[in-house]
C-alpha positions in Angstrom: 125.9 90.2 11.4 123.2 87.8 11.6 120.7 88.8 14.2 120.6 86.5 17.5 117.1 85.4 17.1 117.0 84.9 13.4 117.3 81.2 13.7 114.2 80.6 16.2 112.0 79.2 13.4 110.1 76.0 13.2 113.4 74.2 11.7 116.0 72.7 13.8 115.9 72.1 17.7 116.3 74.2 20.7 120.4 74.4 21.5 119.4 73.8 25.0 117.5 70.8 24.7 120.2 69.1 22.2 122.8 69.9 24.7 120.9 69.0 27.8 120.0 65.6 26.0 123.8 64.9 25.3 124.9 65.5 29.1 126.6 68.7 28.6 124.7 70.3 31.1 120.8 71.3 32.3 118.4 73.4 30.5 119.0 75.9 32.8 123.0 75.7 32.9 122.8 76.0 29.2 120.4 79.0 29.0 122.9 80.9 31.5 125.8 80.1 29.2 124.0 81.5 26.1 122.8 84.7 28.5 126.8 84.9 29.1 127.9 84.9 25.6 129.5 81.5 25.5 127.8 79.8 22.8 128.0 80.5 19.1 126.7 79.0 15.9 128.5 79.7 13.1 130.4 82.4 14.7 127.6 84.2 15.4 126.3 84.8 19.4 123.5 82.4 20.3 120.4 83.4 21.5 117.7 81.5 23.9 115.5 80.8 21.0 117.8 79.8 18.4 118.0 76.4 16.9 120.5 74.0 15.5 120.1 72.6 12.1 121.6 70.4 10.2 125.2 71.9 9.2 125.6 74.3 12.0 128.8 74.6 13.5 128.3 74.9 17.6 130.9 76.4 19.7 131.0 76.4 23.5 133.6 78.7 25.1 135.3 78.9 21.5 135.7 75.1 21.3 133.6 73.2 18.7 131.0 70.5 19.9 130.0 67.9 17.5 126.4 68.3 18.6 124.9 65.7 15.6 125.6 62.7 17.9 123.4 64.0 20.2 120.5 63.8 17.9 117.3 62.7 19.3 117.0 58.9 20.0 115.1 56.8 22.4 115.9 57.1 25.5 117.9 53.9 27.4 118.5 53.3 31.0 120.7 50.7 32.5 120.9 49.4 35.9 124.7 48.5 36.5 125.8 46.4 39.5 129.3 48.2 40.1 131.6 46.0 41.8 134.4 47.4 44.3 137.3 48.4 42.2 135.9 49.8 39.5 135.8 53.8 38.8 133.1 56.0 37.3 134.9 57.6 34.7 135.6 57.5 31.0 139.5 56.7 31.6 141.7 56.4 34.4 145.3 57.5 34.3 146.2 54.7 36.8 144.7 52.0 34.9 142.2 50.9 37.1 139.0 49.5 35.6 136.0 51.9 34.5 132.4 51.3 34.7 132.2 52.6 31.0 133.9 49.7 29.3 131.4 47.2 31.0 128.5 48.7 29.0 127.0 48.0 25.5 128.4 50.5 22.9 126.1 53.4 21.9 125.9 54.7 18.2 125.9 58.2 18.0 125.6 59.3 21.7 127.4 58.3 25.2 126.1 57.1 28.3 126.1 59.3 31.4 126.2 58.0 34.7 123.4 59.1 37.5 125.8 60.5 39.9 129.0 58.5 40.9 130.0 55.7 43.1 133.5 55.8 44.6 135.8 52.7 44.2 135.4 51.3 47.0 131.7 51.3 47.0 129.5 48.5 44.9 126.1 48.4 44.0 123.4 50.2 42.1 124.6 53.0 39.5 122.3 54.2 36.9 123.6 55.2 33.5 121.1 56.7 30.4 122.0 58.1 27.1 119.4 60.9 28.1 121.8 63.8 29.7 118.1 65.8 30.7 117.0 62.8 32.3 120.4 62.4 34.1 120.7 65.7 35.3 117.1 66.0 36.6 117.5 63.1 38.7 121.3 64.4 40.0 120.1 67.8 40.5 120.0 69.0 44.2 116.6 70.7 44.3 115.2 67.0 43.4 116.5 65.6 46.6 116.2 62.2 45.0 116.6 59.4 48.2 119.8 57.2 47.9 119.8 54.1 49.8 123.0 52.4 51.1 123.5 49.2 52.9 126.3 49.7 55.3 128.3 47.2 57.4 129.9 49.0 60.4 133.0 47.6 62.6 132.3 49.5 65.9 130.1 50.2 68.7 127.0 52.1 67.5 125.0 53.5 70.6 121.5 55.0 70.4 123.4 58.4 71.0 125.5 58.2 68.1 122.4 57.3 65.9 120.4 60.4 66.9 123.6 62.7 66.3 123.8 61.0 62.8 120.4 61.9 62.1 120.4 65.4 63.7 123.4 66.3 61.8 127.2 66.6 62.4 129.6 68.9 61.0 131.8 67.9 58.0 134.6 69.8 56.3 132.0 70.8 53.6 129.3 71.8 55.7 126.6 69.8 58.0 125.2 66.8 56.7 122.7 64.0 58.3 120.9 60.8 57.6 117.5 61.1 57.2 116.9 57.6 58.0 118.9 54.9 59.6 117.6 51.3 60.0 119.1 48.4 62.0 119.2 45.5 59.9 121.4 43.0 62.0 124.5 41.6 62.7 126.5 40.2 65.6 129.8 40.5 67.1 131.7 43.5 65.8 129.8 43.7 62.5 126.4 45.1 62.3 124.6 46.3 59.2 122.7 49.2 58.7 120.5 50.5 56.0 120.7 54.4 55.7 119.1 56.9 53.4 120.3 60.3 52.1 118.9 62.9 50.0 122.3 64.5 48.8 124.9 63.3 46.4 128.0 64.8 48.3 131.4 62.9 47.5 131.7 59.8 49.9 129.0 61.3 52.2 127.6 58.1 54.1 131.2 56.9 54.7 132.3 60.5 56.1 129.2 60.7 58.0 129.9 57.1 59.8 133.7 57.8 60.1 132.9 61.0 61.9 131.8 59.1 64.6 135.0 57.0 64.8 133.7 53.5 63.4 134.9 51.8 60.5 132.6 51.2 57.2 133.7 47.8 56.3 131.3 47.5 53.3 129.0 49.8 51.3 126.8 49.4 48.5 124.2 51.4 47.2 120.8 49.4 47.2 118.5 52.3 45.9 118.3 55.4 43.7 115.0 57.4 43.9 112.4 54.9 42.8 114.8 52.2 41.5 116.2 49.2 43.1 118.9 46.9 42.6 117.5 43.7 41.5 118.4 41.1 44.1 119.3 38.7 41.0 121.6 41.1 39.1 125.2 40.0 39.6 128.1 42.5 39.9 129.4 43.8 36.6 126.4 42.8 35.1 123.7 45.4 33.9 119.7 45.3 33.2 118.0 47.6 31.0 114.5 49.2 31.9 111.5 48.3 29.8 109.1 51.2 28.1 106.8 51.0 31.2 109.8 51.3 33.8 111.0 54.3 31.8 107.8 55.8 31.9 107.6 55.4 35.8 111.1 56.7 35.8 110.4 59.9 33.5 107.0 60.5 35.7 109.3 60.1 38.9 111.4 62.7 37.5 108.5 65.3 36.0 109.5 64.7 32.4 107.6 63.1 29.7 109.2 60.1 27.9 108.8 61.8 24.3 110.1 58.6 22.3 110.0 55.5 24.4 112.7 53.1 23.1 111.9 49.3 22.0 110.8 47.0 24.8 113.7 44.8 26.0 113.3 41.6 27.3 115.1 40.9 30.8 117.1 38.3 31.2 115.8 37.5 34.6 112.4 38.0 36.6 111.6 41.7 35.8 111.2 44.0 38.8 108.7 46.6 38.7 108.9 49.6 40.5 106.7 52.7 41.8 107.5 56.2 42.8 107.8 55.6 46.6 108.7 51.7 46.5 111.0 50.7 49.2 113.6 48.1 48.7 113.5 44.6 49.2 115.9 43.7 52.1 118.1 41.0 51.6 120.4 38.9 53.7 123.6 40.6 54.1 126.8 38.7 54.6 128.2 38.5 57.8 
């Protein structure tokens, strides 16, 4: 049988890098799978230094992975303005509209969403063809800020706000808002902007509902340094330019090794910096 490290020459590309780029998992996850013996090349167990070359057959958990479609290509990142009613999945058994059908087709790769938004949440959704970048932005250790605009129906006393910032027990553990900003509103409806650094399912909605108030509208307006452009309509997308991509890679602690061609925006280009706060726009009452 071929030695595990025999493939680690100059030819080819590291397996964990290829699969991470395709969004199969993070490099650390794939390295763990290799240690667990879950990967094979041409029927042989894979070692950490092994590389993929043209013609190699790769198996993960005894299933063939067509890794050639993850060939290195310029990174692209889209800002998609998700409307209420769309689901973040590739297909839906209930026949509901899915976000990926609204995006341009990719040759030889696929779009990977950076986190998710539930069907009743609108706003900023990042998608990219760089799985490693997506994993870095989503990983819990990154503690990337997510900012949401929330319309609340019900009374919100200061004691409730203090409790939500201190932390409340949910069914999957304690959680809290890192920041709550009152944004306006009259009568029963009031707007707040809240910031969390976790990506737990429906976290923002569940935190508010734990206090017996109703979330009547929820929209993500920022993910890390990326702000939802004011003029970007629902079901539309904006592609980051090379310069904006470099800033996003820097924020993620990565280097944009192969920047794509600059994209001319269809509206005034919005620049962002690592800690830029979103512009505040008037919310519908």
